[in-house]
C-alpha positions as MATLAB code, in Angstrom:
seq = 'MKIVVALGVLAVLGFLFVRSVQDARSTPYTIEPEHVRNGLVVFEPASSPTEPVLALRPPQELAIGLFRQVFARSMESLSAPTPPGIPLLLQGEFDRAFAGRVTPDALVAAARDAGLESAELEPRCLAYRRVSEPGVTRQLFFVVFNAPAFERFRTQIGALRDGSAAPGTDFDPAALSPVLIIAASEPTVGRWLPLRADPEADCIAPIVAE';
ca = [
      -0.024    0.053   -0.025;
       2.806    2.304    0.925;
       4.379    1.885   -2.592;
       0.955    2.439   -4.266;
       0.703    5.674   -2.536;
       4.392    6.752   -3.153;
       3.793    6.084   -6.919;
       0.614    7.966   -6.905;
       2.102   11.089   -5.237;
       4.845   10.862   -7.837;
       2.477   10.617  -10.565;
       0.562   13.682   -9.245;
       3.653   15.581   -8.835;
       4.939   14.708  -12.420;
       1.628   15.967  -13.663;
       1.829   19.074  -11.899;
       5.424   19.785  -13.043;
       4.391   19.208  -16.813;
       1.403   21.493  -16.478;
       3.359   24.162  -14.945;
       6.094   24.097  -17.573;
       3.353   24.309  -20.313;
       1.607   27.160  -18.453;
       4.902   29.019  -18.376;
       5.579   28.437  -21.951;
       2.116   29.423  -23.013;
       2.266   32.954  -21.038;
       2.709   35.836  -23.742;
       5.912   37.100  -24.405;
       6.699   40.752  -24.495;
       8.517   42.971  -26.771;
       9.275   46.760  -27.371;
       7.408   48.072  -30.277;
      10.515   49.832  -31.636;
      12.304   46.514  -31.796;
      10.168   45.241  -34.707;
      11.361   48.333  -36.891;
      14.172   49.456  -38.862;
      15.486   45.960  -39.960;
      18.385   45.773  -42.410;
      18.834   43.508  -45.452;
      22.439   41.971  -45.586;
      24.175   39.779  -47.923;
      26.875   37.553  -46.332;
      28.178   34.369  -47.788;
      27.849   31.312  -45.460;
      29.783   28.271  -44.826;
      26.827   25.796  -45.055;
      24.281   25.196  -47.696;
      21.591   25.478  -44.881;
      22.681   28.863  -43.594;
      21.229   32.130  -44.812;
      23.422   34.119  -47.228;
      20.674   36.893  -47.585;
      19.043   37.863  -44.037;
      16.920   40.709  -42.585;
      18.422   41.679  -39.292;
      15.909   43.472  -36.988;
      17.362   45.393  -33.966;
      19.376   42.843  -31.920;
      17.286   43.736  -28.833;
      14.402   41.801  -30.182;
      16.092   38.628  -29.982;
      18.119   39.251  -26.968;
      15.043   40.325  -24.959;
      13.066   37.175  -26.349;
      16.058   34.818  -25.413;
      16.207   36.088  -21.819;
      12.377   35.295  -21.573;
      12.827   31.947  -23.132;
      15.744   30.945  -20.610;
      13.945   32.411  -17.726;
      11.127   29.874  -18.442;
      12.910   26.790  -19.533;
      15.965   27.228  -17.478;
      17.970   24.999  -19.821;
      21.232   25.348  -21.526;
      20.481   27.241  -24.900;
      22.601   29.046  -27.788;
      21.397   32.163  -29.341;
      22.457   32.824  -33.043;
      24.909   35.532  -33.582;
      24.001   37.907  -35.210;
      20.224   36.895  -35.238;
      18.200   37.429  -38.483;
      15.439   36.332  -40.677;
      16.752   34.109  -43.336;
      15.593   35.295  -46.713;
      17.471   33.293  -48.948;
      19.919   30.264  -48.107;
      23.350   29.853  -49.434;
      22.230   26.354  -51.037;
      19.346   28.122  -52.854;
      21.726   30.989  -53.836;
      24.190   28.456  -55.324;
      21.587   26.293  -57.130;
      19.481   28.989  -58.597;
      21.126   32.345  -58.559;
      24.872   32.168  -58.532;
      26.113   33.591  -61.872;
      22.614   34.686  -63.069;
      21.826   37.427  -60.271;
      24.219   39.525  -58.428;
      24.043   39.977  -54.566;
      23.300   43.563  -55.134;
      20.168   42.789  -57.276;
      19.087   40.449  -54.290;
      19.401   43.055  -51.628;
      17.739   45.660  -53.889;
      14.740   43.025  -54.456;
      14.347   42.616  -50.858;
      14.321   46.375  -50.143;
      11.955   47.100  -53.044;
       9.551   44.333  -51.555;
       9.328   46.397  -48.392;
      11.422   44.204  -46.047;
      13.292   47.122  -44.709;
      10.316   49.486  -44.469;
       7.626   47.358  -43.238;
       7.177   46.773  -39.465;
       7.593   43.135  -38.400;
       4.466   41.614  -37.218;
       5.092   38.667  -34.646;
       2.554   35.982  -34.944;
       3.637   33.875  -32.151;
       6.765   32.321  -30.287;
       6.946   28.724  -31.771;
       8.790   25.614  -30.485;
       9.894   22.358  -32.131;
      11.715   19.386  -30.316;
      13.198   16.443  -32.060;
      14.211   13.438  -30.006;
      16.946   11.246  -31.604;
      19.206    8.340  -30.208;
      21.152    9.782  -27.538;
      20.084   13.515  -27.757;
      17.176   15.834  -27.855;
      17.227   18.870  -29.866;
      15.010   22.072  -29.123;
      14.339   25.268  -31.056;
      12.675   28.418  -30.261;
      11.652   30.843  -32.761;
       9.213   33.492  -33.840;
       6.761   33.145  -36.540;
       5.939   36.572  -38.414;
       2.926   37.577  -40.639;
       5.152   39.038  -43.552;
       3.569   39.682  -46.785;
       6.730   41.396  -47.943;
       8.693   38.159  -47.320;
       6.515   36.093  -49.368;
       6.481   38.724  -51.889;
      10.189   38.880  -52.227;
      10.510   34.978  -52.322;
       7.953   34.756  -55.137;
       9.412   37.545  -57.366;
      13.155   36.686  -57.293;
      12.594   33.965  -59.610;
      12.048   36.565  -62.486;
      15.334   38.050  -61.719;
      17.068   34.711  -62.669;
      15.421   33.902  -66.044;
      13.025   36.634  -66.792;
      10.368   34.302  -65.828;
       7.704   34.691  -63.242;
       8.067   30.690  -62.837;
      10.154   29.893  -59.802;
      11.848   26.679  -61.441;
      12.521   23.475  -60.300;
      15.860   24.465  -58.390;
      14.171   27.216  -56.309;
      10.833   26.872  -54.103;
       9.642   30.067  -52.618;
       7.493   28.360  -50.095;
      10.489   26.164  -48.699;
      11.310   28.837  -46.239;
       9.040   30.650  -43.736;
       9.572   34.155  -42.152;
      10.883   33.137  -38.815;
      13.502   34.407  -36.383;
      15.637   31.713  -34.361;
      15.817   32.727  -30.802;
      17.392   29.841  -29.076;
      18.386   26.298  -29.506;
      19.995   23.406  -27.884;
      22.972   23.556  -30.050;
      25.181   26.427  -31.186;
      24.805   25.669  -35.003;
      21.144   26.323  -36.233;
      21.822   25.404  -39.975;
      20.666   21.930  -39.397;
      17.032   23.363  -38.791;
      16.970   25.396  -42.069;
      15.097   25.590  -44.414;
      12.343   26.105  -41.887;
       9.018   25.820  -42.807;
       6.696   26.884  -40.029;
       3.233   25.422  -39.064;
       1.651   27.752  -36.839;
      -1.218   25.340  -35.811;
       1.604   22.969  -34.661;
       4.414   24.863  -33.725;
       3.135   27.916  -31.857;
       3.070   27.948  -27.970;
       2.596   31.547  -27.167;
       1.556   34.877  -28.391;
       3.862   37.750  -28.412;
       2.567   41.246  -27.420;
       4.246   44.559  -27.839;
       4.426   46.835  -24.665;
];
């Protein structure tokens, strides 16, 4: 009987712990309104095909503030990308579809023309993914944005390559979602990219401006 009672107590404590973690994660995250303005489009060659070669960098305070909130709630060892940015085009995509056809300056100009620097970012939610593999569990926290300018840019750059609106088989505009990686259980986040977000499955908490 004592063993049964002890197991029951442990089960209840475990349930309460899991629920408290879930409640902490689902509490809204807060940001400053000025941290979703004045982003900068940059082109920097990457060392891996899955790392961004073209990115939109919002004010660093956006990622720093959210990272602190994520760490305070999870209390786990996490890494933050440096510098943080919203991937617009991956190195592999550039090599396959644009290298030798479209200059980096033309891609930067296309991103600006689409409104990526002038539009205010609209965070949709704080999202989370967890992948369990033999001997290791990988975790990722990221922001999903509502970003018409991002979708417009990805759709239009195919025309820069060959003069056609058709994206071609070597470039899929929908392969990448407008996301900002905040924290990961590993220092290199390239293995998570390209990241196609599913808000219904990934979102765990809203983000509000204060």
